[in-house]
C-alpha positions as CSV (number, residue, x, y, z in Angstrom):
1,M,83.3,19.4,-1.1
2,P,81.4,22.7,-0.7
3,F,83.7,24.1,2.0
4,G,87.5,23.8,2.2
5,F,90.7,25.5,1.2
6,P,90.1,25.6,-1.7
7,A,86.6,24.3,-2.2
8,Y,86.2,21.7,-5.0
9,Q,83.9,19.2,-6.7
10,E,84.8,15.9,-8.4
11,K,82.9,13.6,-10.7
12,S,83.6,10.5,-12.8
13,A,81.7,9.8,-16.0
14,R,81.6,6.5,-18.0
15,F,81.5,6.4,-21.8
16,R,80.9,2.8,-22.8
17,G,82.7,1.8,-26.1
18,V,84.8,4.9,-26.3
19,S,88.6,4.5,-26.4
20,R,91.0,6.4,-24.3
21,K,92.3,8.3,-27.4
22,Q,88.8,9.3,-28.4
23,L,88.1,10.6,-24.9
24,R,91.3,12.6,-24.8
25,R,90.6,14.2,-28.2
26,A,87.0,15.0,-27.2
27,A,88.0,16.5,-23.8
28,E,90.7,18.7,-25.4
29,N,88.2,19.8,-28.1
30,A,85.5,20.6,-25.5
31,L,88.0,22.6,-23.4
32,D,89.1,24.5,-26.5
33,E,85.5,25.3,-27.4
34,L,84.8,26.5,-23.9
35,N,88.0,28.7,-24.0
36,W,89.3,27.1,-20.9
37,R,92.9,26.9,-22.1
38,P,93.7,23.2,-21.9
39,E,97.3,22.0,-21.4
40,R,98.2,18.3,-21.6
41,D,100.1,17.0,-18.6
42,G,101.3,13.6,-19.9
43,N,99.2,11.5,-22.2
44,W,96.2,11.0,-20.0
45,F,96.0,14.0,-17.9
46,I,94.8,17.5,-18.9
47,R,94.8,20.7,-16.9
48,A,92.8,23.8,-17.8
49,S,91.9,27.2,-16.3
50,V,88.3,28.3,-16.1
51,P,88.2,32.2,-16.2
52,A,86.8,34.3,-13.5
53,G,83.2,35.3,-13.9
54,F,79.8,35.6,-12.3
55,Y,77.9,32.6,-10.9
56,L,74.4,33.5,-9.8
57,V,75.1,36.9,-8.1
58,F,78.6,36.1,-6.9
59,L,81.9,36.9,-8.6
60,T,84.1,33.9,-8.7
61,F,87.9,33.8,-9.1
62,G,87.9,31.1,-11.7
63,A,88.9,27.5,-11.3
64,K,91.6,25.0,-12.0
65,L,90.1,22.0,-13.8
66,T,91.8,18.6,-14.1
67,V,90.7,15.8,-16.3
68,E,92.1,12.3,-15.9
69,I,91.4,10.1,-18.9
70,E,91.0,6.3,-18.5
71,E,89.6,3.6,-20.8
72,E,85.9,4.5,-21.2
73,S,85.8,7.1,-18.4
74,L,86.8,10.6,-17.4
75,H,87.5,11.8,-13.8
76,I,87.1,15.5,-13.5
77,R,88.0,17.9,-10.6
78,S,87.2,21.6,-10.5
79,E,88.7,23.6,-7.6
80,G,89.0,27.2,-6.7
81,S,92.0,28.9,-8.3
82,F,92.4,31.3,-5.3
83,P,93.7,29.4,-2.3
84,L,91.4,31.2,0.2
85,E,88.3,30.6,-1.8
86,W,86.7,28.4,0.8
87,M,83.1,28.1,-0.3
88,D,81.7,26.4,-3.4
89,I,78.4,28.0,-4.4
90,G,77.8,25.5,-7.2
91,Q,80.2,26.9,-9.8
92,H,82.5,23.8,-9.6
93,G,79.7,21.4,-10.3
94,E,78.5,23.6,-13.1
95,N,82.0,23.6,-14.6
96,I,82.1,19.8,-14.6
97,N,78.6,19.6,-16.1
98,K,79.4,22.0,-18.9
99,L,82.5,20.0,-19.8
100,L,80.7,16.7,-19.7
101,K,77.9,18.0,-21.8
102,R,80.3,19.3,-24.4
103,V,82.3,16.1,-24.5
104,D,79.0,14.1,-24.9
105,D,78.0,16.4,-27.8
106,I,81.4,16.0,-29.5
107,L,81.3,12.2,-29.2
108,E,77.7,12.1,-30.5
109,D,78.7,14.2,-33.5
110,E,81.5,11.7,-34.3
111,E,79.1,8.8,-34.6
C-alpha cells in the first residue's frame, strides 16, 4: 500500500524444495549481512529494523521488516518505522527485493 499510516509493502516468495529450517537460516543470514538487526520472534517469525537512509532524493525514517517462514515460502512485510510516515516512495518494495535477492544468493551458494 503506497499510502497509509504507516505505508507498507508485502510480498510472498516461493522456494520449491527448500525446508522451513533452511529458509529460516537463509533469512537470518541475509538480514545479518544487510545489517538489519534480525530478532527471532518464535521459531518461524523474524523481525528486523532497516536503518534510516536516502531513497532516491528522499530521507526515509527506516522500516520495520517482518518475515514469516512457512514450508517452501517466505512472507515479507516492510512498513514505515515512523507512525506518520504515510507515503511509500518505493523504499519498502526495495527492502523486500534486497532481502529476497540475498536469500536467493545464500540458498544458491548452499547447493
